[in-house]
N, C-alpha and C positions, 0 to 999 in steps of 0.2 A: 248472495252478494259477492261481487267480483273482488277478490283480494289481489292487491298489487304490491310488489316490492321493487326497489331499484337495486340492481346488481352491478357492482364494479368488476370489470373483467381485466385480465392481464394483457391489455391491448393499448396502443398509443392514443388513447382517448382520455380526456380529462373529466368526463362525467359518466355516471352510471347509466345503465339502460333499464327500462321498465319491463318487467315480466309479470305474468299472471301466475298465481298459486293455484294448482289444481284443487278441485273440491275435496278429493280424497286424501290430500296431503295435510298433515297436521300443521300447527302454527309454525311459521318460519320467522325466527327472530333475527334482529340485526346482528351481523357478525358471522352468521352461519355460512359454511362452505356449501356451494350448490353447483350443479351442472346444468347448463342452459344451452339451447340451440343459438348459434350465432352465425349468420350468413349460411354457409352450407356445411357447417361442422358443429361439433359440440365443444364448449369451453367450460372451464371450471373457474368460478369466481366467488365473490363474497357479497352477501346481502349488505348493502351499504346504508340504506335507510328505508323506512316505510313511509311513503308520501301521505300527507294529509289531504291532498287534492288529486283528483284523477289526472293522468297525463294528457297533454295536448294532442298526442298522437291519435289519429282518427281511425286507424286500421285495427285489425284484430291482433291483440298481444300474443306473443309466443309464451308458452308455459315453461316453468321450471321442470327439468327432467328428473332431478334427484337432489335430495338433501343429504349431506354426508354427516356421519355421526361424530366427527371431531368436535372438540370444545370450540365455541365461537372465537373468532378473531377479536381480541380484547379492544375495548374502547380506546385505551391509551395507544395501542398499536395503530389503530385507524387514525387517530389524531396525528401521530407521528408521520404516517404515510402522507396525509394531506399537507402537513407542514413541509415535509421534504420536497414534495412536488412543487409547492409554491415557491420555496426558496431557490430550487435549482432550475426553475422554469421547465419542468418536465411533466408530461401528462401523468395524472394519478395512476392510470392503468399501467404505465411503465414502471412506476415504483412498486405497485402491487405485484408485478411479475417477479420482482426480486424476492417477495415473500412467498409466492406460489411457484418457486423455482423447481419443484419436483412434481410435475403433473401426474407421475406414476402413482402417487399416493391415493389418487381418486379412482384407480383402476384395480381390478382383481389381482391379487398377489399370485405371481407365478414363481415356482421354485421354492427353495428353502427360506424360511423366515429367520433373520439374523437376531442374535441376542446382543444388546449393547451393554457397555459397562455401567456400573452404578457405584460411585465412590463410597468407600468406607472411611468415615471420619474418626474412627476410634484410634487411629495411629497417633503416636506421641508427637507433639509439636517440636519444631527446631529450637536450638539454643540461640537466643537473640541477644544482640547488644542493646545497651540503653537507648540508643537512637532508634533502633528497629522496634523496640518495645513501645516507645512513644508514638511512632508512626502507626503501629498496629492498633494501639488504643484509640487513636483518633478515627481510624477507619471503622473500627468496631462500634464506637459511639455513634457514628453516622448510621451504621446498619441498625442499631437499636432504636434510633428515632424514626426509621422508615421515612426519611425525607431526602430530597435532592441535595446532594453535597458534592460539588466538583473539587476533587483533591488532586494535588500534583506530588507524586513521589519522586523527588529530585535527589538522586543519589549518584555519586561518582561510580565509574565502572568498577565492578567487583565489590560493591558495598552491601550486597545481599538484598536487592530490591525484590527479587522473585520470592524469597523466603517471607518477606513482609506481606506481600499480597496473597501468598499461599495461606498464611494465618487468617487473613480476611476471608478468603474462600471458605476455610473451615468454619468460621463463625457464621457466614451466610448459610452454609449447608445445615448447620445446627438449628437454624431458624426455618428450615424447610424450603429455602429459596433456591432458584436457579441462578447460575453464574455464567457470564460470558467473558472470555478472555480473548481479546483481539491481538493477533500478531501480524506484522507487516509482510512476512514471507512464509510460504508453506514450509520451506525447508527448516525453519526455526522450530516447527512443531515436533520434529524428531527428538531433539534434546529435551524439549518441554515435556513430552510424553514420558520420557524416562524419569525426569525429576518429579513429575506429578505422581507417577506410579510409586516411586520410592516414598513419597510423603503420604499418599492416600490409599495405597494398597492396590490400585488399579489405574488404568489410563482413563482420561476424560473422553468425551465424544469429540470427534474431529469434524470440521466443516471447511471444505475447500473444493476447488474445481477438479482435483485429481481423484476424488472418491468414486468408487463404482456406483452405478445406478441403484443397486440393492442397498448399499450402505447409506446413500443419500436418502433413499425412501424411508428406511427405518429410523434414521436420525431425525428426519423432519417430523415423523409421527411421534417420536419420543419427546421432541421439543414441545409439540402441541399438547401432549397429554401430561407433560411435566415430569416424566421419568428420566429424561436427560438432564441431570443435575448440573453438570459442568460442560460447557461447550468451548473448545479452543478452535478458533477459526480465523480465516482471512476476512477482509473487509465486508464481503457479502453476508457474513453471518449476522451482521448487525440488523438485517431486515427480517430475520426469521420470526415466526409467530410464537414467541415465548409465552408460556402460560402464567409463570410466576417469577419473573425476573427480579432479582434482589440486589445484584452487584454487577457492575460493568468495569472491566479492566482494559485499558488500552496500553499495551506494552510497546516501548520504543515509539512514543507518541509523536516524535518529531519526524518520523520517517516519511519520505515522499511517496512511498508505495501505498500509503493509505489514500492517496488521491486516485480515484477512478477516472480515467481519461477518455473512455469510450462509452457509447450507449448512454446510460444514466450517469451523468458526471457529478461526482460528489467527493467530499473529503470525509472519510470515515471517522477521523478523530473528532471533527466538529459535529458530525451527525450523532456520534456516540454521546456527546455531552447533551445534545437535545433529546435523544431517546431517554437518557437517564432523567432529564427534567420532566418529560411526560410521564415516566414511570414512577417519579418521586423516589429515586434510589440514589445511592452514592455512585460516582464514576471516578475511577482513579487513573490519571494520566501518568505514565511511568517513563522516565528517561534520565540519562546522564547528561543529555544535551537538549534541554527543553527548547521547543520552537519559540521564536520571538513573540508569536501570538500568545502562547501560553505564559511567557514571562510577563508580558504586558497585562494579561488578565490577573496575574498574581499581584502585580504592583497596583492594580486598580481595586484590589481586594474582592474581585469576583471569584477567584479561586483561593484555596487554602494550601499552603506549602507544607510538605512533610519532607524533611531534609535528612539525608544520610551522608555526612561530609567525609567519612573515612572508609577505606576498604575494609572488608570483613576479615576477621581473624588476624593472621600475621602478615597479610599482604600489604605492600606499600606502593606508593606511586612510582611509575616508571621514569627513568631518565629519558629525555627526548633530545636526540642529536640531529642537527641539520647538516646534510651533506650538500655543499655548494657544487652543483654540477658544472659550473663554469671553471672550477679548479680541479674537479675529479671526474673528468670526462672519460667514460669507458672506451675501449677500442671500437672501431667501426663494426657495426653489426652486433654489438653487445649492449646490455642495458643495466647491468649490475655494477655500480661503482666499487672501486677497490676497498674503501673503508667498510662498506656493507658486506662485501665478499669475505673479508677477514673476520668480521663479527659473526657471520653465519658459520664459518668453519670452526671458530672457537666454541660457539653454542652447541653445535652438533658433537664436537669433541667432548663436551661435558655430559653428554647423554641427554641433552634437553632438546626441545622442539623449537623450530623457527617458522615464521610465516613471511612470505614475500607477497606483497599486495600490489595488484595492478588492476585498475577498474576498467579493463577492456576484455571483452569475451573474444574467443576465437584465437586465430594465429596472427592475423594482421588486419588492421582496419581498412586497408586500401591495397588494391592491386593495380599496377599500371604497366604499360609497355614502354620500355626505355627507347625503343626504336622510333615510335611515332607519337608517344604520349597518351595513347588511349587508356581511359580509366574504365574499369568494370563497374557499371552502375545498375541499380534496379530499374527494370523497365516500367515499374508501377509506382515508384517513389523517387523523390529528389534526394537520393542517398546512395552512397557507395556500397558495394557488396563487401562483406567481411569474409576473409578467408578462414575456413574451419578445416585445417589440415587433417585432423583426426577423422573427419567425416568425408574428406576428399571433395569438398564442395564450397561454393561461394554462397553466402546467405545474406538476405536483407533482414535486419533485426526489427524492421517496422511492419512489414506485411508477411514475412515468412517465405517470400520467393527464394528459390535456390536453383543453382545450376552446377554441373560438374566442374571440377578444377580445369582450367583451360590448358590445352596442349600447344596452342599457338594463338597469336593475336588475331581476332576476327577482322581487324581493320587493315593491317599490313601483312598478315600471315607470318610474321616473324615467330620463330619457335624458341629462341634462346634469350629473349629479351624481357620475359614476363617476370616482374619483380614485386614481391610483397613489401609494403612500406609500413614501418612502425611496428611496435610489438603489441600482441595480445597475450593472454596468459599461456596459451599453447606454445608460443614462441619463447616466452620467458622460461617455461618448463624445459624446453629444448636446451636453452643456455644453462639452466641449473643442472641438467643431467651431465653436461660436460664439465661444469665448474665444480660440482659436488658429486662425483661419481659414486661415492659410498652412501649417499642419502637415500632414504625411502620416501619417495615423493608422491603427493596426491594433489589433484586439481579440485578446487571447490568453487563452483560457479553454478548459475542457473541451468547450464547445459549438463553438468555432471550430477546435479542434485535435483533433477526435474521431477522425481517422484519421492514420496515419503519414504519408501523402502530404500531407494538409492541414498538418500540423505542419512537415514539411520545406519546404513552399512558403512558409509564414509566416516561418520562421527564415531562409530564404534571402533574403527581402525585407529583413529587418532587417540581416543581415550585409552586404548590398550597399548599405545606406543608402538604400534606396527608401522606408523608413519611418523617421520621426524622432520620433514620439510613440507609445509603446506604452501600452495600457490593459489591465491584466491582473488575473486572480485568482491564487490561490495556486499555480497550475500554473507561473507564471513565476518563482516563488521557488526552483525546484529545479534547480540545476546549470547554468543557461544562462550562456554567456560571450559577451557582446556588447561588442567592444572600444571602440566609440564611445559607449557609454551612460555618462553622467556624472552624471545626476540621477535620484533616485528620490523620489517623493512618495507617501506613504501617506495615503489619504483618511480612513479611520476606523481609527486604530491601536488603538482600544479594543475592537474586535470580539473576542470570545472571552474577555475577562477576567471576565465575569459568568457566572452559572450554577453548577451543582453539580459540575462536572468537577474532579476532584482534580488534574488536569494542566493546568488552565486557564492559569496563569501560565507554566508551562514551555512549553506549546505556542505561546502568543502570543509569547513571547520568541524561540523558535526560528524561527517564521514571519517575524517582523519582522527578525531578524538575517539570515536567509537572503535576504529580498527586498532588504534594504539592501546585501547583498553583491554585487548585480548591478551596482552603480555603481562606476566608477573601477577597473576590473580590469586596465588597462594603464597607459600613461604619464600619461594625463590624470587629475587628481585628481577624485574623486567627492564629491557632497554628498547627504545624505538628509534629507528633511523628514517629520516624523511629526505629523500633525494629531491632537490628543488633547484630551479634556476632563479627563484625569487626568495632567498632566505630572509630578506628584509621585509617581506610582505607581512601585514598585521596578522594574518591567519597563522603563518609559520612562527612568528614571534610569540603569539598567544599560546600556541601548543608547546613551544619549548619552555616558556616561563610559567606555564600553568596559570594564566591570567584570564580565566573564563569570564568572570563577571565584568571586567573592564572591556573585554571584546564585545560582550553582549550589549553593554550600555552604549558603546560606540555605534553598533549596528542600529540600536533603537533610535539614537540621535539622528542618524542619517535618514532612516525611514520617516521619522517625524518631520524633519526638515522638508523632505520631498512629498509629504502627505501620501505616502504609499502604505499598503497594508502593514500592520494593523491600524494605522492612523487614517487611512483612506480606503476606498473601495476600488477594486479593479474587476473588470469582466472582459472576457474575450468572446467575440462573435465571429465565427468562421463559417463561411459559406462555401459549399463544394458542389461541383457539377461535372458531368461527363466531358464537357469540352471547355476550353479556355474562353471561347466567345460567350458561352452561356454564363459562366461564373463572372465574367467582366460586366455583362449586362445587368446581372442581378446585383452586383456590387454598386453599380451606378444607381439602381433603384433604391437601395438602402441609403446611399449617400444623399440622394435628393430628399429622403424622408427624415433625415437627422433632426431630432427635436432641438430647439434652442431654449436652454434652461440655465439659470444661474448655477454655477458649480459643476455643470456637466461638460466634460471634455471627451470628444470622440476622435480618435486618431485613425486615419485610413480613408478609403480602403488601400491595402497594400498586399502584395503576395505574401502568403504565410511562409515562415522559414522553410517548412516542408511544403513547397508550392504544389507538389504532386505527391499524393499519398493514397496507396491502394487503388491507383487508377483514376482518382478524382483530382481535378484541378481545384486549388483552394486559395481564397483571399480572406484577409482578416481585418476586423475593426478592433481596436483596443479602447475600452471605455473606462474613464477615470472620474470618480466623484468623491466628495467629502464623505466622512463616516456616516453622518446623519443625512441620508438622501434616499428617496424611494427608488432604488436601483431596479429592483425586479419589475415594479409597476411601469417604470419608464421604458425598460427594454421590451416588455410585452407590448406596450402601445406602439412603440417604434416599429417592431417587426410586423405587427398587424397593419399598420399604415402603409408600409412599403409594398405589401401585396406580392411577395415573391412567388414565382411559379412553383407548383408542387414537385417539379422535377429537380429542384434545387434543395440540397440538404443544408440545414442550419444547425450549427452546434454552438450552444451558449455555455460558457464556462464561467461561473461565478468564482472569483478569487482564484485565478489560474496559478498552477504550480509549474507547469511546463509551458514554454512559449514557442513550441514547434508548430 
């Protein structure tokens, strides 16, 4: 009797393919990892279902080549993959590709087999405050009941949130469970690994794009067989095939880095909540500045709050000073105002550390020719090239295109008129070297901390006081604990307040609150200086007066009035093609197919803010609906009705965070 199974493959298809099971192959159960022939190659997939009816395909079915000995992909993981595909309007095979992201595990091992860490939970727990104890007990109770529980660990910066969830990790490990800790940035893992090792006796398993193929292979296998007890990873770690997941932590849950913007588009925070629901386990969302979506879920009693209202130990809240840049304008070509300059000198004189924060990478965001006005732009994107003086090149931060620093203008050939405009952190560091010549300075950005080793080295220098003046971008705002850092100066606090982003005020407040929270985290009191041209802006006033709750409620009121997320739904539909003519024709096809439905508003087509990206011309539709509306079903039917040519790329983003 012919045995048939349906195999889901990591390809952009939404349905599994039928394969025959060879007569000499033992029973192949649902969830098994298999190798099958597909077109002119072999692919590794998962047995998704065993059909009760023979396939309608009339030809000869290809046979499974091999069944792999790994534990089957669990029923809950398969349910999660199917849900994620439907929610994000992504083929199931594309979601499965995130799970089977290491195809080398199905091939013979070449070279040395690595040994991964295994946490020892026998080490003594930390000393906790009453509020920390209460939070721990709530999480541990949820772990004991083995049921879905969305919890929000809402603690001010420096309140000891990490120690609370470390206690929960220890409790989950004592039950024989696996734990996943999500971080928004790879660089954060360096300090996390050190703190984890101090608490548990060894480091957890890491998961991010910077790992070597051998480490990825062995980590994936350890996750499948359950020997990887704790995984600390970036957003993609959420889709790995855990065998016995018992607790999910989302640190810095508000962070926009959890939103994947390319390929499979998803928000890892929201997906983490759903994965925990399918697994029937607790999920802990951790932040000092919870997102509005999370706050609204708390108010609706969908989530449970665990509050840490005070800084841990002797630490107290920082003083926040606003420097009005209309009154304290630095000399031309300089960016540090006199009050901040004086404060940095005093801080360094006391033997303490200071941080200058500017959320711009490189040396300057724009280069132009003063003779003819020529601007250096990316040939593949609608974006200016950023000067990276240390690397002697101009770089596009969207596609990675780069070219050498120019010696003359390509338009008018002038050689002495090339001018970098505005500051990046490299230019700020140049000014700091002149202003504070005795300081030991380090740059902290995604460029200087591109690898785990580089991040670990930099952080070690700061912890050993080998560096006393830090100059960083937003990467420094996320979770770092430097005991001797007492001063934070924000060079351009107004960055992010302009533009059409509905979350502009929320994101700016979160970023500035987080970076301010790096100062005064232990016994020494911290001070924060915000250089701003808008001291009267609600964001600046909120930060100075520590009025978080009032600001959040005002933001909620504005969103509710406009019926914007989380009170309404948004989706972005971007179409891209090689030529402007093709994308315009496709946009018209979509426009003519727009459904007419009550509550549905579709704006567009219009050129996307980045009308040219990585060589593709782009146009955008913005879809707005009430909260209770069949958004995914409507979008799917609309796109099918339009009948766009296959040469046109379609990117659907449910609840977009970036509007580029």
